[in-house]
MDTraj code that builds the backbone (N, CA, C; nanometers):
import mdtraj as md
import numpy as np

residues = "PRO GLY ASP ARG ILE VAL VAL GLY VAL SER GLY GLY PRO ASP SER MET ALA LEU LEU HIS MET LEU CYS SER ILE ARG GLU GLU PHE SER LEU TYR ILE HIS VAL VAL HIS LEU ASN HIS MET LEU ARG GLY ARG GLU ALA ASP SER ASP THR GLU TYR VAL ARG GLY PHE CYS THR ASP ASN ASP ILE PRO PHE THR ILE GLU TYR ALA ASP ILE ASN GLU LEU SER ARG LYS SER ARG LEU SER SER GLU GLN ALA GLY ARG LYS ALA ARG TYR GLU LEU PHE THR ARG VAL ALA LYS ASP VAL ASN ALA ASN LYS ILE ALA LEU ALA HIS ASN MET ASN ASP GLN ALA GLU THR VAL PHE LEU ARG LEU ILE ARG GLY SER GLY LEU ASP GLY LEU CYS GLY ILE SER PRO VAL ARG ASP GLY ILE TYR ILE ARG PRO LEU LEU PHE THR PRO ARG ALA ASP ILE GLU GLU TYR CYS SER GLU ASN ASN LEU ASN PRO ARG GLU ASP SER THR ASN PHE GLU PRO".split()
xyz = np.array([
    [1.8772, 0.6936, 0.9975],
    [1.8980, 0.5284, 1.0226],
    [1.8247, 0.4590, 1.1181],
    [1.7618, 0.3570, 1.1541],
    [1.7307, 0.3395, 1.2430],
    [1.5983, 0.4126, 1.3780],
    [1.5294, 0.5017, 1.2571],
    [1.4897, 0.5924, 1.3639],
    [1.3306, 0.4722, 1.3601],
    [1.2655, 0.5254, 1.4614],
    [1.0889, 0.4224, 1.4453],
    [1.0488, 0.5255, 1.5066],
    [0.9310, 0.5391, 1.3490],
    [0.8517, 0.6336, 1.2930],
    [0.7204, 0.6489, 1.2757],
    [0.6071, 0.6844, 1.3592],
    [0.4700, 0.6869, 1.3391],
    [0.4304, 0.7886, 1.2303],
    [0.3733, 0.7398, 1.1538],
    [0.3040, 0.8206, 1.0544],
    [0.1781, 0.8191, 1.0583],
    [0.1273, 0.9245, 1.0772],
    [-0.0420, 0.9991, 1.0587],
    [-0.0921, 0.9486, 0.9315],
    [-0.1591, 0.8572, 0.9246],
    [-0.2232, 0.8773, 0.7710],
    [-0.3809, 0.8698, 0.7677],
    [-0.4045, 0.9528, 0.6990],
    [-0.5841, 0.9565, 0.6620],
    [-0.6168, 0.8906, 0.5552],
    [-0.4988, 0.8524, 0.4629],
    [-0.5635, 0.8192, 0.3392],
    [-0.6152, 0.8794, 0.2297],
    [-0.5872, 1.0176, 0.2563],
    [-0.5505, 1.1296, 0.1409],
    [-0.4216, 1.1090, 0.0942],
    [-0.4062, 1.2092, -0.0261],
    [-0.2888, 1.1830, -0.1180],
    [-0.1849, 1.2337, -0.0331],
    [-0.1714, 1.3608, 0.0705],
    [-0.0460, 1.3739, 0.1260],
    [0.0047, 1.2591, 0.1718],
    [-0.1109, 1.1999, 0.3051],
    [-0.0273, 1.0975, 0.3733],
    [0.0210, 0.9565, 0.2900],
    [-0.0642, 0.9410, 0.2017],
    [-0.0122, 0.8195, 0.1189],
    [0.1169, 0.8212, 0.0445],
    [0.1337, 0.9484, -0.0162],
    [0.2580, 0.9872, -0.0862],
    [0.3632, 0.9656, 0.0144],
    [0.3438, 1.0399, 0.1606],
    [0.4674, 1.0303, 0.2634],
    [0.4768, 0.8873, 0.3202],
    [0.3721, 0.8223, 0.3167],
    [0.3728, 0.6936, 0.3545],
    [0.4790, 0.6182, 0.2745],
    [0.4066, 0.5791, 0.0972],
    [0.4878, 0.5237, 0.0229],
    [0.6405, 0.5439, 0.0432],
    [0.6716, 0.6948, 0.0234],
    [0.7961, 0.7530, 0.0203],
    [0.8554, 0.6668, 0.1256],
    [0.8286, 0.6689, 0.2471],
    [0.9353, 0.6359, 0.3715],
    [0.9087, 0.4409, 0.3493],
    [0.8188, 0.4220, 0.2951],
    [0.8339, 0.2860, 0.3130],
    [0.9393, 0.2241, 0.1832],
    [0.9424, 0.2831, 0.1261],
    [1.0335, 0.3138, -0.0111],
    [1.1818, 0.3303, 0.0698],
    [1.1883, 0.3749, 0.1347],
    [1.3509, 0.3631, 0.2103],
    [1.3751, 0.2947, 0.3223],
    [1.2385, 0.2154, 0.3864],
    [1.2680, 0.1592, 0.5211],
    [1.3831, 0.0498, 0.5020],
    [1.3870, -0.0217, 0.3811],
    [1.5168, -0.1023, 0.3928],
    [1.6296, -0.0523, 0.4242],
    [1.6347, 0.0354, 0.3359],
    [1.7823, 0.1238, 0.3411],
    [1.8426, 0.1962, 0.4418],
    [1.7488, 0.2305, 0.5074],
    [1.7655, 0.3028, 0.6214],
    [1.6782, 0.2839, 0.7624],
    [1.7025, 0.1188, 0.7521],
    [1.6715, 0.0539, 0.8472],
    [1.5524, 0.1043, 0.9762],
    [1.4033, 0.1851, 0.9133],
    [1.3145, 0.2444, 0.9457],
    [1.2029, 0.1392, 1.0214],
    [1.1508, 0.1629, 1.1285],
    [1.0519, 0.0574, 1.1546],
    [0.9294, 0.2084, 1.1328],
    [0.8257, 0.1685, 1.0625],
    [0.7246, 0.2305, 1.0567],
    [0.6049, 0.1786, 1.1036],
    [0.5074, 0.2675, 1.1896],
    [0.3708, 0.2363, 1.2442],
    [0.2707, 0.3331, 1.2018],
    [0.1940, 0.3078, 1.1360],
    [0.0658, 0.3908, 1.0647],
    [-0.0060, 0.4144, 1.1971],
    [-0.0317, 0.5171, 1.2034],
    [-0.1595, 0.5899, 1.2922],
    [-0.3059, 0.6243, 1.1732],
    [-0.3987, 0.6205, 1.2077],
    [-0.5139, 0.6382, 1.1481],
    [-0.6302, 0.6843, 1.2546],
    [-0.7008, 0.8123, 1.2427],
    [-0.7963, 0.8151, 1.3583],
    [-0.9118, 0.8274, 1.2626],
    [-1.0360, 0.7554, 1.2794],
    [-1.1502, 0.8062, 1.1956],
    [-1.2050, 0.8697, 1.3176],
    [-1.2588, 0.9864, 1.2353],
    [-1.3219, 1.1066, 1.3107],
    [-1.4862, 1.0821, 1.3126],
    [-1.5508, 1.0199, 1.2750],
    [-1.6706, 0.9656, 1.3051],
    [-1.7385, 1.0779, 1.2213],
    [-1.6468, 1.2226, 1.1346],
    [-1.7823, 1.2834, 1.1004],
    [-1.8650, 1.2519, 0.9607],
    [-1.7803, 1.1561, 0.8877],
    [-1.8523, 1.1253, 0.7178],
    [-1.9278, 1.0163, 0.7040],
    [-1.9677, 0.9372, 0.7957],
    [-2.0552, 0.8085, 0.8025],
    [-1.9563, 0.7023, 0.7123],
    [-2.0052, 0.6540, 0.6242],
    [-1.9324, 0.5666, 0.5143],
    [-1.8291, 0.5643, 0.4228],
    [-1.8230, 0.7481, 0.4207],
    [-1.7143, 0.7626, 0.3495],
    [-1.6218, 0.7958, 0.4057],
    [-1.5653, 0.8054, 0.5441],
    [-1.4869, 0.8041, 0.6429],
    [-1.4378, 0.6686, 0.6990],
    [-1.5511, 0.5684, 0.6685],
    [-1.5363, 0.3979, 0.6991],
    [-1.4560, 0.4231, 0.5899],
    [-1.4770, 0.3962, 0.4515],
    [-1.3962, 0.3386, 0.3704],
    [-1.2881, 0.4250, 0.3467],
    [-1.2272, 0.5547, 0.4087],
    [-1.0732, 0.5784, 0.4219],
    [-1.0327, 0.4634, 0.5110],
    [-1.0904, 0.4616, 0.6821],
    [-1.0351, 0.3783, 0.7515],
    [-1.0251, 0.2141, 0.6477],
    [-1.1047, 0.1968, 0.5953],
    [-1.0592, 0.0245, 0.5680],
    [-0.9696, 0.0589, 0.4262],
    [-0.9461, 0.1318, 0.3453],
    [-0.8480, 0.2090, 0.2407],
    [-0.7367, 0.1585, 0.3214],
    [-0.6728, 0.2678, 0.4368],
    [-0.5833, 0.2428, 0.4953],
    [-0.5329, 0.0845, 0.5793],
    [-0.6312, 0.0860, 0.6384],
    [-0.6277, -0.0803, 0.6904],
    [-0.5713, -0.1560, 0.5473],
    [-0.5885, -0.1422, 0.4468],
    [-0.5892, -0.2687, 0.3039],
    [-0.4436, -0.2093, 0.2667],
    [-0.4419, -0.0979, 0.3199],
    [-0.2714, -0.0399, 0.2237],
    [-0.1508, -0.1387, 0.3193],
    [-0.1939, -0.0966, 0.4599],
    [-0.0836, -0.1388, 0.5539],
    [-0.0866, -0.2916, 0.5713],
    [-0.2376, -0.3692, 0.5319],
    [-0.2406, -0.4999, 0.5760],
    [-0.1326, -0.5301, 0.4387],
    [-0.1539, -0.4749, 0.2852],
    [-0.0834, -0.5142, 0.1748],
    [0.0281, -0.5162, 0.1666],
    [0.1285, -0.4000, 0.2675],
    [0.2522, -0.3846, 0.2447],
    [0.3051, -0.4306, 0.4076],
    [0.2353, -0.5198, 0.4633],
    [0.3280, -0.5605, 0.5922],
    [0.3640, -0.4323, 0.6518],
    [0.2366, -0.3122, 0.7467],
    [0.2969, -0.2492, 0.7871],
    [0.1851, -0.2458, 0.9384],
    [0.2476, -0.2158, 1.0440],
    [0.1752, -0.2290, 1.1849],
    [0.1240, -0.1119, 1.1527],
    [-0.0238, -0.0969, 1.2251],
    [-0.1125, -0.0206, 1.1904],
    [-0.1732, 0.0263, 1.3030],
    [-0.2399, 0.1613, 1.3692],
    [-0.3348, 0.1272, 1.5098],
    [-0.4215, 0.2116, 1.4617],
    [-0.5479, 0.2100, 1.4430],
    [-0.6605, 0.2751, 1.3324],
    [-0.7578, 0.2650, 1.5015],
    [-0.8196, 0.3791, 1.5870],
    [-0.8992, 0.4017, 1.6186],
    [-1.0209, 0.5046, 1.5685],
    [-1.1158, 0.5256, 1.6576],
    [-1.2274, 0.5973, 1.6113],
    [-1.2631, 0.7085, 1.7764],
    [-1.2788, 0.8151, 1.7061],
    [-1.3059, 0.9177, 1.8152],
    [-1.4355, 0.9913, 1.7541],
    [-1.5328, 1.0393, 1.8489],
    [-1.6834, 1.1398, 1.8255],
    [-1.6155, 1.2560, 1.8253],
    [-1.5980, 1.3327, 1.7491],
    [-1.5383, 1.4390, 1.7233],
    [-1.6098, 1.5317, 1.7627],
    [-1.7501, 1.5437, 1.7271],
    [-1.8572, 1.6307, 1.7467],
    [-1.8634, 1.6162, 1.9112],
    [-1.8841, 1.5085, 1.9404],
    [-1.8905, 1.5346, 2.0918],
    [-1.7813, 1.5557, 2.1803],
    [-1.6674, 1.5546, 2.1035],
    [-1.5670, 1.5921, 2.1866],
    [-1.5209, 1.7485, 2.1844],
    [-1.6213, 1.7837, 2.0664],
    [-1.5947, 1.9325, 2.0313],
    [-1.7072, 1.9990, 2.1546],
    [-1.8020, 1.9677, 2.1279],
    [-1.9217, 2.0081, 2.2479],
    [-1.8669, 1.9640, 2.3889],
    [-1.8014, 1.8704, 2.4217],
    [-1.8070, 1.8504, 2.5637],
    [-1.6694, 1.9490, 2.5944],
    [-1.5558, 1.9586, 2.5236],
    [-1.4427, 2.0422, 2.5474],
    [-1.4439, 2.1796, 2.4906],
    [-1.5583, 2.2263, 2.4303],
    [-1.6055, 2.3442, 2.3863],
    [-1.5049, 2.4344, 2.2653],
    [-1.4298, 2.3101, 2.1649],
    [-1.3260, 2.3684, 2.0820],
    [-1.4142, 2.3517, 1.9557],
    [-1.3756, 2.4156, 1.8071],
    [-1.4215, 2.3505, 1.6803],
    [-1.4193, 2.2308, 1.6814],
    [-1.4503, 2.1846, 1.5915],
    [-1.4157, 2.0426, 1.5545],
    [-1.3092, 2.0144, 1.4991],
    [-1.2407, 2.1684, 1.4277],
    [-1.0980, 2.1077, 1.3955],
    [-1.0103, 2.1218, 1.4881],
    [-1.0062, 2.1834, 1.5876],
    [-0.9290, 2.1913, 1.6841],
    [-0.9236, 2.0458, 1.7885],
    [-1.0675, 2.0417, 1.7553],
    [-1.1019, 1.8902, 1.8863],
    [-1.0230, 1.8024, 1.7830],
    [-1.0642, 1.8255, 1.6784],
    [-1.0028, 1.6787, 1.5778],
    [-0.8425, 1.6844, 1.5781],
    [-0.7955, 1.7737, 1.5840],
    [-0.6197, 1.8179, 1.5770],
    [-0.5851, 1.7418, 1.7206],
    [-0.6727, 1.8340, 1.8311],
    [-0.6227, 1.7199, 1.9961],
    [-0.6302, 1.5809, 1.9921],
    [-0.7274, 1.5395, 1.9073],
    [-0.7770, 1.3824, 1.9242],
    [-0.6445, 1.3211, 1.8724],
    [-0.6194, 1.3955, 1.7330],
    [-0.5264, 1.3173, 1.6372],
    [-0.3457, 1.3226, 1.7410],
    [-0.3313, 1.4099, 1.8038],
    [-0.2106, 1.4509, 1.8143],
    [-0.2128, 1.3860, 1.9508],
    [-0.3008, 1.3848, 2.0600],
    [-0.2663, 1.2610, 2.1634],
    [-0.2650, 1.0812, 2.1320],
    [-0.3552, 1.0773, 2.0517],
    [-0.3022, 0.9485, 1.9852],
    [-0.1876, 0.9190, 1.9172],
    [-0.1413, 1.0382, 1.8454],
    [0.0258, 1.0355, 1.7481],
    [0.1274, 0.9979, 1.9197],
    [0.0826, 1.0568, 1.9659],
    [0.1735, 1.0474, 2.1108],
    [0.1618, 0.9236, 2.1540],
    [0.0569, 0.8572, 2.2174],
    [0.0249, 0.7702, 2.2954],
    [0.0972, 0.6329, 2.2055],
    [0.0557, 0.6756, 2.1205],
    [0.1099, 0.5180, 1.9918],
    [0.2649, 0.5117, 1.9668],
    [0.2848, 0.6603, 1.9759],
    [0.4402, 0.6701, 1.9619],
    [0.5482, 0.6329, 2.1007],
    [0.4878, 0.6551, 2.2201],
    [0.4924, 0.6086, 2.3485],
    [0.4908, 0.4277, 2.3399],
    [0.3897, 0.4060, 2.2867],
    [0.3597, 0.2365, 2.3172],
    [0.4543, 0.1832, 2.2040],
    [0.4942, 0.2139, 2.0873],
    [0.5787, 0.1236, 2.0020],
    [0.7297, 0.1813, 2.0123],
    [0.7607, 0.2575, 2.1285],
    [0.9271, 0.3556, 2.1303],
    [0.9476, 0.4188, 2.0057],
    [0.8537, 0.5021, 1.9445],
    [0.8762, 0.5921, 1.8331],
    [0.9703, 0.6906, 1.8737],
    [1.0530, 0.7165, 1.7924],
    [1.1388, 0.8353, 1.8308],
    [1.1195, 0.9948, 1.7348],
    [0.9861, 0.9136, 1.6660],
    [0.9784, 1.0340, 1.5178],
    [0.8044, 1.0339, 1.4856],
    [0.7615, 1.1551, 1.4811],
    [0.6121, 1.1218, 1.4562],
    [0.5976, 1.2136, 1.3247],
    [0.6044, 1.1232, 1.1951],
    [0.5878, 1.2086, 1.0520],
    [0.4314, 1.2471, 0.9934],
    [0.4054, 1.3705, 0.9749],
    [0.3207, 1.4258, 0.9424],
    [0.3029, 1.4858, 0.7914],
    [0.2456, 1.4800, 0.7195],
    [0.2054, 1.5072, 0.6184],
    [0.1748, 1.6752, 0.5447],
    [0.2037, 1.7274, 0.6764],
    [0.1754, 1.8618, 0.6028],
    [0.2531, 1.9128, 0.4644],
    [0.1991, 1.9993, 0.3904],
    [0.2491, 2.0444, 0.2607],
    [0.2907, 2.1781, 0.2506],
    [0.3227, 2.2099, 0.1539],
    [0.3539, 2.3830, 0.0979],
    [0.2337, 2.4261, 0.0571],
    [0.0981, 2.3770, 0.0302],
    [0.0143, 2.4679, 0.0553],
    [-0.0260, 2.4831, 0.2047],
    [-0.0372, 2.3549, 0.2862],
    [-0.0878, 2.4082, 0.4136],
    [-0.0170, 2.5110, 0.4812],
    [0.1041, 2.4793, 0.4632],
    [0.1962, 2.6329, 0.4931],
    [0.1315, 2.7335, 0.4430],
    [0.1285, 2.7995, 0.3382],
    [0.0782, 2.8894, 0.2582],
    [-0.0774, 2.9313, 0.3334],
    [-0.1561, 2.8383, 0.3827],
    [-0.2901, 2.8471, 0.4243],
    [-0.2723, 2.9006, 0.5248],
    [-0.1775, 2.7976, 0.6312],
    [-0.1754, 2.8401, 0.7692],
    [-0.1046, 2.9784, 0.8138],
    [0.0183, 3.0419, 0.7050],
    [0.0446, 3.1619, 0.7587],
    [-0.0797, 3.2417, 0.6866],
    [-0.1202, 3.2512, 0.5741],
    [-0.2151, 3.3324, 0.5472],
    [-0.3171, 3.3572, 0.6862],
    [-0.3708, 3.2623, 0.7273],
    [-0.4693, 3.2676, 0.8380],
    [-0.4135, 3.3675, 0.9474],
    [-0.3205, 3.3119, 1.0036],
    [-0.2516, 3.3629, 1.1014],
    [-0.2452, 3.5268, 1.0629],
    [-0.2337, 3.5491, 0.9667],
    [-0.1758, 3.7154, 0.8911],
    [-0.3211, 3.7591, 0.9498],
    [-0.4158, 3.6949, 0.8896],
    [-0.5768, 3.7650, 0.8853],
    [-0.6173, 3.7798, 1.0428],
    [-0.5503, 3.6992, 1.0978],
    [-0.5570, 3.6535, 1.2993],
    [-0.5162, 3.7742, 1.3505],
    [-0.4020, 3.8006, 1.2879],
    [-0.2993, 3.9490, 1.3309],
    [-0.2186, 3.8796, 1.4440],
    [-0.1632, 3.7581, 1.3644],
    [-0.0669, 3.7145, 1.4676],
    [0.0714, 3.7771, 1.4706],
    [0.1563, 3.7647, 1.5687],
    [0.2861, 3.7943, 1.5108],
    [0.3892, 3.7471, 1.4754],
    [0.5975, 3.7646, 1.4940],
    [0.6255, 3.7251, 1.3559],
    [0.6333, 3.5857, 1.3654],
    [0.6488, 3.5303, 1.5269],
    [0.6320, 3.3866, 1.5526],
    [0.5261, 3.3288, 1.4793],
    [0.4014, 3.3587, 1.4809],
    [0.3176, 3.3241, 1.4257],
    [0.3417, 3.2780, 1.2475],
    [0.3648, 3.4021, 1.2079],
    [0.3942, 3.4238, 1.0641],
    [0.4802, 3.3435, 1.0106],
    [0.5581, 3.2692, 1.0779],
    [0.6851, 3.2138, 1.0699],
    [0.6381, 3.0596, 1.0116],
    [0.4747, 3.0344, 1.0264],
    [0.4186, 2.9078, 0.9966],
    [0.4345, 2.7992, 1.0621],
    [0.4239, 2.6847, 0.9791],
    [0.5049, 2.5345, 1.0352],
    [0.5622, 2.5238, 0.9954],
    [0.6562, 2.4693, 1.1487],
    [0.7889, 2.4167, 1.1400],
    [0.8012, 2.2912, 1.1182],
    [0.9283, 2.2517, 0.9999],
    [0.9722, 2.1525, 0.9744],
    [0.9808, 2.0115, 1.0700],
    [1.0512, 2.0775, 1.2080],
    [1.0356, 1.9761, 1.2895],
    [0.9969, 2.0418, 1.4314],
    [0.8978, 1.9957, 1.5065],
    [0.8861, 2.0559, 1.6084],
    [0.8940, 1.9573, 1.7525],
    [0.9938, 2.0256, 1.8658],
    [0.9837, 1.9144, 1.9738],
    [1.0384, 1.7878, 1.9434],
    [1.1000, 1.7931, 1.8290],
    [1.2332, 1.7037, 1.8174],
    [1.1657, 1.5968, 1.7823],
    [1.0593, 1.5865, 1.7851],
    [0.9688, 1.4836, 1.7321],
    [0.8878, 1.4829, 1.6304],
    [0.8070, 1.5320, 1.6133],
    [0.7273, 1.5716, 1.5009],
    [0.8013, 1.6089, 1.4063],
    [0.7789, 1.5780, 1.2822],
    [0.8571, 1.6024, 1.1433],
    [0.7567, 1.5919, 1.0114],
    [0.8005, 1.6774, 0.9252],
    [0.6929, 1.7108, 0.8051],
    [0.7791, 1.7402, 0.6939],
    [0.7874, 1.5949, 0.6571],
    [0.9268, 1.5622, 0.5311],
    [0.8735, 1.6698, 0.4089],
    [0.7653, 1.6744, 0.3818],
    [0.6387, 1.7383, 0.2438],
    [0.6208, 1.8867, 0.2728],
    [0.6804, 1.9271, 0.3744],
    [0.6256, 2.0751, 0.4126],
    [0.6849, 2.1717, 0.2921],
    [0.7898, 2.1406, 0.2159],
    [0.8341, 2.2058, 0.1117],
    [0.7862, 2.1521, -0.0433],
    [0.6722, 2.0670, -0.0178],
    [0.6326, 1.9796, -0.1547],
    [0.4804, 2.0685, -0.1806],
    [0.4593, 2.0942, -0.3218],
    [0.3386, 2.1758, -0.3655],
    [0.2511, 2.0659, -0.3778],
    [0.1225, 2.0809, -0.3573],
    [0.0265, 1.9736, -0.3321],
    [-0.0265, 1.9136, -0.4805],
    [0.0203, 1.9924, -0.5755],
    [0.0151, 1.9245, -0.7136],
    [0.1473, 1.8184, -0.7207],
    [0.2580, 1.8358, -0.7022],
    [0.3779, 1.7262, -0.7143],
    [0.3111, 1.5881, -0.6330],
    [0.2774, 1.6288, -0.5119],
    [0.2251, 1.5368, -0.4329],
    [0.1345, 1.4303, -0.5032],
    [0.0199, 1.5318, -0.5533],
    [-0.0844, 1.4332, -0.6329],
    [0.0024, 1.3343, -0.7718],
    [0.0791, 1.4539, -0.8131],
    [0.1481, 1.3659, -0.9493],
    [0.2421, 1.2443, -0.9117],
    [0.2760, 1.2542, -0.7746],
    [0.3516, 1.1420, -0.7070],
    [0.2492, 1.0048, -0.6595],
    [0.0998, 1.0226, -0.5963],
    [0.0271, 0.9352, -0.6158],
    [-0.0158, 0.8973, -0.7226],
    [-0.0217, 0.9624, -0.8691],
    [-0.0733, 0.9021, -0.9597],
    [0.0154, 0.7841, -1.0290],
    [0.1623, 0.8561, -1.0713],
    [0.2746, 0.7756, -1.0798],
    [0.2663, 0.6600, -1.0601],
    [0.2364, 0.6261, -0.8734],
    [0.2978, 0.4911, -0.8159],
    [0.1440, 0.4393, -0.8075],
    [0.0454, 0.4720, -0.8556],
    [-0.0688, 0.4086, -0.8470],
    [-0.1077, 0.4051, -0.7315],
    [-0.1185, 0.5019, -0.6340],
    [-0.1797, 0.4832, -0.5019],
    [-0.3225, 0.5101, -0.4921],
    [-0.4034, 0.5687, -0.5809],
    [-0.5536, 0.6035, -0.5699],
    [-0.6036, 0.6313, -0.3982],
    [-0.4990, 0.7198, -0.3487],
    [-0.5724, 0.8241, -0.2433],
    [-0.7215, 0.8353, -0.2486],
    [-0.7731, 0.7951, -0.1251],
    [-0.8949, 0.8842, -0.1251],
    [-0.9202, 1.0140, -0.0870],
    [-0.9908, 1.0616, -0.1665],
    [-1.0248, 1.2297, -0.1466],
    [-1.1347, 1.2453, -0.0440],
    [-1.1066, 1.3411, 0.0618],
    [-1.2100, 1.3570, 0.1875],
    [-1.3021, 1.4811, 0.0993],
    [-1.4608, 1.4287, 0.0755],
    [-1.5278, 1.5700, 0.0201],
    [-1.5737, 1.6816, 0.0939],
    [-1.5051, 1.6694, 0.2414],
    [-1.5061, 1.8308, 0.3129],
    [-1.4227, 1.9158, 0.2562],
    [-1.3379, 1.8714, 0.2316],
    [-1.2038, 1.9283, 0.1713],
    [-1.2339, 2.0754, 0.0701],
    [-1.3482, 1.9653, -0.0280],
    [-1.3969, 2.0862, -0.1489],
    [-1.5230, 2.1675, -0.0610],
    [-1.5416, 2.2083, 0.0421],
    [-1.6967, 2.2599, 0.0750],
    [-1.5481, 2.4211, 0.1469],
    [-1.6681, 2.5233, 0.1265],
    [-1.5930, 2.7029, 0.2016],
    [-1.5064, 2.6720, 0.3114],
])
top = md.Topology()
chain = top.add_chain()
for i, resn in enumerate(residues, 1):
    res = top.add_residue(resn, chain, resSeq=i)
    for name in ("N", "CA", "C"):
        top.add_atom(name, md.element.get_by_symbol(name[0]), res)
traj = md.Trajectory(xyz[None], top)
């Protein structure tokens, strides 16, 4: 009760389900919710549509939000990181900055059971030690929380359908 939560929202099924769930309990638990959305500038109009979807949902549901843009390809080039790593770095820096600005004590992320399995599998392939094989932690550094970590993606998609959320689908998720 009383937590001030920054929620990372892409507009996809996972983050929209998380946001919707938190909104459904915000009055009961006196939660302050602030949405953060980062447009990675990688998918042109599709990404812009995701941004507008998040903006519209927040506006319609009286949720304060921060939307920013980052040229991830340029950040990747400058930092010599993969675009995935550069995007993750930019998101976490934004989440941390906004959490500080709004005096939040939690940052909620929508990783799910499928993400957990993928992480463990990739770390196994890379030869990770036991710590790496533990996967994604449900709570990290006392601030990052992952309430959906033990929820299968299929259940999240069903929740979205049952609640008429109509989340966005990132076309790059269907690429190898």
